[in-house]
MDAnalysis code that builds the backbone (N, CA, C; Angstrom):
import MDAnalysis as mda
import numpy as np

u = mda.Universe.empty(357, n_residues=119, atom_resindex=np.repeat(np.arange(119), 3), trajectory=True)
u.add_TopologyAttr("name", ["N", "CA", "C"] * 119)
u.add_TopologyAttr("resid", np.arange(1, 120))
u.add_TopologyAttr("resname", ["MET", "GLU", "ILE", "ASP", "PRO", "ASN", "HIS", "ARG", "ILE", "PHE", "SER", "THR", "SER", "VAL", "ALA", "SER", "VAL", "TYR", "VAL", "HIS", "TYR", "ILE", "ALA", "LYS", "ALA", "GLU", "ARG", "LYS", "GLY", "ARG", "SER", "LYS", "ALA", "GLU", "VAL", "ASP", "GLU", "ILE", "ILE", "ARG", "TRP", "LEU", "THR", "GLY", "HIS", "SER", "GLN", "LYS", "SER", "LEU", "ASP", "ARG", "GLU", "LEU", "THR", "ALA", "LYS", "THR", "ASN", "PHE", "ARG", "ASP", "PHE", "PHE", "ALA", "ASN", "ALA", "PRO", "ALA", "PRO", "ASN", "PRO", "SER", "ARG", "ALA", "LEU", "ILE", "THR", "GLY", "VAL", "VAL", "CYS", "GLY", "VAL", "LYS", "VAL", "GLN", "ASP", "ILE", "THR", "GLU", "PRO", "THR", "MET", "ARG", "GLU", "ILE", "ARG", "TYR", "LEU", "ASP", "LYS", "LEU", "VAL", "ASP", "GLU", "LEU", "ALA", "LYS", "GLY", "LYS", "ALA", "MET", "GLU", "LYS", "ILE", "LEU", "ARG", "GLN"])
u.atoms.positions = np.array([
    [19.264, 0.883, -1.773],
    [18.497, 1.296, -3.253],
    [18.401, 2.564, -2.799],
    [18.785, 3.523, -4.746],
    [18.864, 4.575, -4.649],
    [17.333, 5.190, -5.048],
    [16.940, 5.688, -4.721],
    [15.707, 6.058, -5.770],
    [15.322, 7.664, -5.619],
    [15.095, 8.548, -7.002],
    [15.495, 9.512, -7.399],
    [14.016, 10.081, -5.951],
    [14.313, 11.099, -5.621],
    [13.257, 12.211, -4.357],
    [12.203, 12.785, -5.362],
    [12.384, 12.689, -7.136],
    [11.270, 13.660, -8.121],
    [10.772, 12.408, -8.843],
    [10.779, 11.046, -7.827],
    [10.075, 9.972, -9.211],
    [8.380, 10.253, -9.503],
    [8.373, 10.324, -10.429],
    [6.531, 10.681, -10.502],
    [5.481, 9.589, -9.923],
    [5.908, 8.512, -9.395],
    [4.743, 7.947, -8.416],
    [5.055, 8.342, -7.178],
    [5.704, 9.631, -6.853],
    [5.409, 10.011, -5.367],
    [3.859, 11.266, -5.678],
    [3.724, 11.959, -7.433],
    [3.023, 12.769, -7.356],
    [1.823, 12.171, -8.182],
    [1.875, 10.870, -8.298],
    [0.553, 9.993, -8.317],
    [-0.547, 10.062, -7.650],
    [-1.763, 10.333, -7.611],
    [-2.648, 9.957, -6.920],
    [-2.631, 8.499, -6.128],
    [-3.264, 8.189, -5.131],
    [-3.077, 7.258, -4.635],
    [-4.692, 6.338, -5.156],
    [-5.589, 7.428, -5.213],
    [-6.808, 6.862, -6.809],
    [-6.349, 5.932, -7.792],
    [-5.290, 6.987, -8.163],
    [-5.130, 6.264, -10.164],
    [-4.583, 4.729, -9.420],
    [-4.312, 4.654, -9.212],
    [-3.298, 3.179, -8.612],
    [-4.574, 2.377, -8.064],
    [-5.190, 2.798, -6.991],
    [-6.235, 1.615, -6.207],
    [-6.840, 1.493, -7.199],
    [-7.534, 1.514, -8.473],
    [-8.365, 1.050, -9.419],
    [-7.672, -0.502, -9.535],
    [-5.926, -0.135, -10.115],
    [-5.578, -0.853, -9.886],
    [-5.607, -2.370, -9.174],
    [-5.769, -1.999, -7.783],
    [-5.113, -3.046, -6.286],
    [-6.808, -3.641, -6.753],
    [-8.071, -2.562, -6.472],
    [-9.178, -3.606, -6.880],
    [-9.333, -4.222, -7.882],
    [-9.311, -4.130, -9.648],
    [-8.696, -4.693, -10.253],
    [-7.971, -6.125, -10.008],
    [-6.984, -6.301, -9.805],
    [-6.177, -7.440, -9.315],
    [-6.448, -8.355, -8.523],
    [-7.102, -7.657, -7.352],
    [-7.690, -8.293, -6.235],
    [-8.570, -9.044, -6.786],
    [-9.967, -8.632, -7.256],
    [-10.989, -9.257, -7.516],
    [-10.885, -9.935, -8.998],
    [-9.406, -10.066, -9.736],
    [-8.925, -10.801, -11.275],
    [-8.947, -12.256, -10.030],
    [-8.291, -12.068, -8.546],
    [-8.302, -13.604, -7.615],
    [-8.899, -13.874, -7.025],
    [-10.521, -13.539, -6.895],
    [-10.978, -13.794, -6.304],
    [-11.279, -12.650, -4.864],
    [-11.196, -12.401, -4.562],
    [-11.237, -10.983, -3.620],
    [-11.791, -9.729, -3.471],
    [-11.706, -9.328, -2.810],
    [-12.793, -8.236, -2.654],
    [-11.839, -6.461, -2.350],
    [-12.865, -5.534, -2.788],
    [-12.403, -4.925, -2.889],
    [-12.428, -4.122, -1.263],
    [-13.123, -4.798, -0.253],
    [-12.751, -4.566, 1.354],
    [-12.159, -5.199, 1.824],
    [-11.536, -6.235, 1.176],
    [-10.388, -6.438, 1.414],
    [-9.191, -5.915, 1.546],
    [-9.022, -5.100, -0.087],
    [-7.975, -4.184, -0.464],
    [-8.115, -3.078, 0.743],
    [-8.852, -2.532, 0.728],
    [-9.490, -1.782, 2.254],
    [-9.039, -1.733, 3.537],
    [-9.134, -2.580, 3.526],
    [-8.357, -3.160, 5.026],
    [-7.111, -3.219, 5.543],
    [-6.508, -3.989, 3.958],
    [-5.086, -3.687, 4.027],
    [-4.587, -2.387, 4.168],
    [-4.809, -1.228, 3.723],
    [-4.178, 0.199, 3.596],
    [-5.240, 0.510, 5.046],
    [-6.342, 0.216, 5.135],
    [-6.131, 1.046, 6.837],
    [-5.932, -0.074, 7.893],
    [-5.096, -0.699, 7.716],
    [-4.120, -2.072, 8.940],
    [-2.710, -0.747, 8.451],
    [-2.266, -0.903, 6.945],
    [-1.063, -0.148, 7.272],
    [-1.226, 1.303, 7.413],
    [-1.304, 1.904, 7.459],
    [-1.413, 3.410, 7.384],
    [-2.722, 4.325, 8.831],
    [-3.635, 3.805, 9.386],
    [-4.129, 4.063, 10.399],
    [-5.744, 4.578, 9.452],
    [-5.874, 4.753, 8.721],
    [-6.543, 5.748, 8.412],
    [-8.147, 4.388, 9.135],
    [-9.297, 5.248, 8.495],
    [-10.394, 4.803, 9.105],
    [-10.825, 4.723, 7.599],
    [-12.338, 3.694, 7.410],
    [-12.931, 3.754, 5.798],
    [-13.672, 5.125, 5.824],
    [-13.786, 5.739, 6.456],
    [-14.037, 7.454, 6.080],
    [-12.982, 7.955, 5.473],
    [-11.974, 8.454, 6.636],
    [-10.770, 8.843, 5.865],
    [-10.223, 8.485, 4.877],
    [-9.954, 7.503, 4.725],
    [-9.951, 6.416, 3.380],
    [-10.175, 7.265, 2.355],
    [-12.115, 7.430, 1.778],
    [-12.676, 7.328, 0.906],
    [-12.315, 8.808, 0.955],
    [-11.736, 9.376, 2.276],
    [-11.464, 11.025, 1.772],
    [-10.835, 11.533, 1.079],
    [-9.309, 10.509, 0.961],
    [-8.180, 10.646, 0.018],
    [-8.365, 10.386, -1.131],
    [-9.508, 9.366, -1.227],
    [-9.163, 8.446, -2.533],
    [-10.202, 9.772, -3.236],
    [-11.043, 10.723, -2.849],
    [-12.009, 11.302, -3.428],
    [-11.056, 13.293, -3.661],
    [-10.385, 13.404, -3.181],
    [-9.340, 14.171, -2.912],
    [-8.083, 13.683, -4.369],
    [-8.226, 12.662, -4.625],
    [-7.072, 12.475, -5.571],
    [-5.495, 12.648, -4.706],
    [-5.426, 12.282, -3.090],
    [-4.164, 12.733, -2.565],
    [-2.434, 11.845, -3.548],
    [-1.838, 12.720, -3.307],
    [-0.876, 11.735, -3.704],
    [-0.389, 10.782, -3.293],
    [0.717, 10.050, -3.709],
    [1.506, 9.084, -2.462],
    [1.952, 9.786, -2.018],
    [2.933, 10.597, -1.456],
    [3.913, 11.626, -1.240],
    [3.062, 11.838, 0.285],
    [2.336, 12.791, -0.195],
    [0.941, 13.324, 0.793],
    [0.338, 12.334, 1.531],
    [-0.302, 10.926, 0.999],
    [-1.345, 10.144, 1.607],
    [-0.291, 9.688, 2.673],
    [1.254, 8.846, 2.650],
    [1.819, 8.316, 3.383],
    [2.506, 9.146, 4.442],
    [2.850, 9.965, 4.213],
    [3.437, 11.443, 5.065],
    [2.134, 11.807, 5.904],
    [1.129, 12.113, 5.718],
    [0.268, 12.239, 6.273],
    [-0.640, 11.120, 7.214],
    [-0.946, 10.101, 7.004],
    [-1.074, 8.610, 7.640],
    [-1.403, 9.104, 8.833],
    [-2.547, 8.453, 9.694],
    [-2.972, 8.697, 11.135],
    [-1.910, 8.216, 12.073],
    [-1.525, 6.832, 11.951],
    [-0.816, 5.715, 12.398],
    [-0.628, 4.374, 11.706],
    [0.749, 4.941, 11.093],
    [1.296, 3.654, 10.548],
    [1.700, 2.456, 11.622],
    [0.939, 1.570, 11.366],
    [1.666, 0.397, 11.628],
    [2.744, -0.059, 12.002],
    [2.984, -0.274, 13.038],
    [4.618, -0.128, 13.251],
    [5.185, -1.765, 12.749],
    [3.767, -2.882, 12.747],
    [4.016, -4.369, 12.186],
    [4.462, -4.053, 10.634],
    [4.565, -3.059, 10.211],
    [4.344, -2.945, 8.476],
    [6.225, -2.909, 8.080],
    [6.867, -3.008, 9.211],
    [8.118, -3.076, 9.115],
    [8.388, -4.926, 8.645],
    [7.199, -6.008, 9.381],
    [7.967, -7.197, 9.360],
    [7.508, -7.447, 7.924],
    [6.689, -6.388, 6.975],
    [7.006, -6.697, 5.446],
    [7.745, -6.984, 4.916],
    [8.468, -8.038, 4.390],
    [9.324, -8.606, 3.473],
    [9.452, -9.028, 1.991],
    [10.064, -9.289, 1.540],
    [10.365, -9.857, -0.114],
    [10.329, -9.307, -0.762],
    [9.941, -9.074, -2.302],
    [10.559, -8.831, -3.375],
    [8.920, -8.007, -4.041],
    [9.245, -7.330, -4.714],
    [8.671, -6.322, -5.504],
    [9.243, -5.562, -6.421],
    [8.796, -6.399, -7.093],
    [8.817, -5.312, -8.796],
    [11.236, -5.878, -8.610],
    [10.756, -7.078, -8.145],
    [12.449, -6.900, -8.668],
    [13.319, -6.451, -7.382],
    [12.970, -5.845, -6.865],
    [13.902, -4.919, -5.103],
    [12.979, -5.782, -3.900],
    [14.539, -5.956, -3.086],
    [13.283, -6.211, -1.687],
    [12.936, -4.877, -1.331],
    [11.931, -5.084, -0.660],
    [11.240, -4.084, 0.421],
    [12.039, -3.663, 1.325],
    [12.595, -4.254, 1.793],
    [13.496, -4.401, 3.116],
    [14.974, -3.579, 2.987],
    [15.152, -3.414, 1.767],
    [16.248, -2.670, 0.829],
    [16.063, -1.019, 0.274],
    [14.706, -0.687, 0.535],
    [14.603, 0.208, 0.120],
    [14.565, 1.122, 0.876],
    [15.308, 2.346, 1.090],
    [15.921, 3.152, 2.045],
    [14.979, 4.427, 2.230],
    [14.605, 5.270, 0.584],
    [13.500, 6.386, 0.494],
    [12.066, 5.403, 1.052],
    [11.675, 6.267, 2.742],
    [10.780, 6.554, 3.193],
    [9.436, 5.865, 2.713],
    [9.240, 7.121, 1.549],
    [7.993, 7.510, 0.778],
    [7.434, 6.053, 0.309],
    [9.201, 5.605, -1.018],
    [8.187, 4.779, -1.531],
    [8.680, 3.206, -0.914],
    [9.374, 2.999, 0.267],
    [9.160, 1.569, 1.045],
    [7.822, 1.471, 1.632],
    [6.981, 1.853, 1.571],
    [5.396, 2.565, 1.780],
    [4.623, 2.539, 1.095],
    [5.066, 2.741, -0.195],
    [4.321, 2.312, -1.290],
    [4.196, 0.746, -1.813],
    [5.733, 0.161, -1.955],
    [6.378, -0.740, -1.806],
    [5.615, -2.185, -0.892],
    [5.798, -1.706, 0.725],
    [5.166, -2.587, 0.760],
    [3.130, -2.939, 0.743],
    [3.301, -1.791, 0.490],
    [1.340, -1.429, 0.235],
    [1.287, -2.165, -1.818],
    [2.325, -2.565, -2.219],
    [2.262, -3.386, -3.547],
    [2.341, -5.093, -2.813],
    [3.301, -4.913, -1.742],
    [3.450, -6.160, -1.542],
    [2.340, -7.031, -0.864],
    [1.640, -6.255, 0.383],
    [0.608, -6.858, 0.746],
    [-0.780, -6.889, -0.333],
    [-0.664, -5.940, -1.405],
    [-2.147, -6.047, -2.133],
    [-1.525, -7.960, -3.373],
    [0.173, -7.405, -3.394],
    [0.243, -8.969, -3.835],
    [-0.053, -10.455, -3.559],
    [0.350, -10.345, -1.955],
    [-0.041, -11.219, -0.912],
    [-1.903, -11.650, -1.487],
    [-2.212, -10.429, -1.091],
    [-3.656, -10.691, -1.239],
    [-4.350, -11.619, -2.972],
    [-3.887, -11.073, -3.932],
    [-4.112, -11.605, -4.609],
    [-3.247, -12.836, -5.147],
    [-2.616, -13.365, -4.615],
    [-1.670, -14.779, -4.200],
    [-2.660, -15.784, -3.498],
    [-3.665, -15.541, -2.795],
    [-4.453, -16.085, -2.268],
    [-4.471, -16.318, -0.413],
    [-2.844, -15.300, -0.167],
    [-3.058, -15.731, 1.196],
    [-4.012, -15.505, 1.859],
    [-3.708, -15.603, 3.283],
    [-5.223, -15.506, 4.554],
    [-4.789, -14.424, 5.327],
    [-5.538, -13.695, 5.562],
    [-5.787, -11.923, 5.734],
    [-4.954, -11.614, 7.155],
    [-4.587, -12.715, 8.085],
    [-4.553, -12.954, 9.726],
    [-2.945, -12.837, 9.403],
    [-2.427, -13.633, 8.433],
    [-0.829, -13.568, 7.385],
    [-0.704, -12.382, 7.106],
    [-1.305, -11.837, 6.207],
    [-1.121, -10.601, 5.126],
    [-0.834, -9.438, 5.986],
    [-1.575, -8.962, 7.278],
    [-1.781, -8.322, 8.548],
    [-0.814, -8.811, 9.658],
    [-0.156, -9.476, 9.351],
    [1.484, -9.970, 10.469],
    [0.741, -9.954, 11.683],
    [-0.211, -11.251, 11.536],
    [-0.574, -11.522, 13.335],
    [-0.457, -13.141, 13.799],
])
């Protein structure tokens, strides 16, 4: 799938979307701690470094480009987000964003953390 390299999501701060991830999870009886666990699993951030990135209002491009240790198991994430199969997204940053969206969707749908984290 072709993605505009100047798509506005790349310059959007993770913190501005993070609040929506938390709200979505909490509406479905899940927690902020679970959302944080998903992000840490995906990126290799510690809670301290994740909090620092959110406070700094780091944009998605930099957030994923500077992720400490992207989880190799993230390639196991498949499915559809916003009508697009995540495995068909070729633009690396957009694929990472959609991986995160997919994991938060799975959390909100009540999936067990072990399954979400591909264990």
